[in-house]
C-alpha positions as CSV (number, residue, x, y, z in Angstrom):
1,M,-26.2,-10.8,-2.1
2,K,-24.7,-11.1,1.4
3,E,-24.4,-14.9,0.9
4,F,-22.6,-14.4,-2.3
5,N,-20.1,-12.1,-0.7
6,I,-19.5,-14.5,2.2
7,R,-19.0,-17.3,-0.2
8,N,-16.5,-15.4,-2.3
9,W,-14.6,-14.0,0.7
10,P,-11.8,-16.6,0.8
11,A,-11.1,-16.2,-2.9
12,A,-11.1,-12.4,-2.6
13,L,-8.7,-12.6,0.3
14,L,-6.5,-14.9,-1.6
15,N,-6.5,-12.6,-4.6
16,L,-5.6,-9.7,-2.2
17,V,-2.7,-11.7,-0.7
18,I,-1.4,-12.7,-4.1
19,A,-1.6,-9.1,-5.4
20,A,0.2,-7.8,-2.3
21,S,2.8,-10.5,-2.7
22,L,3.4,-9.7,-6.4
23,G,3.4,-6.0,-5.7
24,G,5.9,-6.4,-2.8
25,T,8.2,-8.5,-5.1
26,V,8.1,-5.9,-7.9
27,L,8.8,-3.2,-5.4
28,T,11.7,-5.1,-3.9
29,V,13.2,-5.8,-7.4
30,T,12.7,-2.2,-8.4
31,I,14.5,-0.9,-5.3
32,A,17.3,-3.5,-5.5
């Protein structure tokens, strides 16, 4: 299980970055 988590860590981080980026874009557009 630990191995699985470590292996998926880069993908999970990438998903988090993409989600944050999209969320920030939506927030900026909404404010603007």
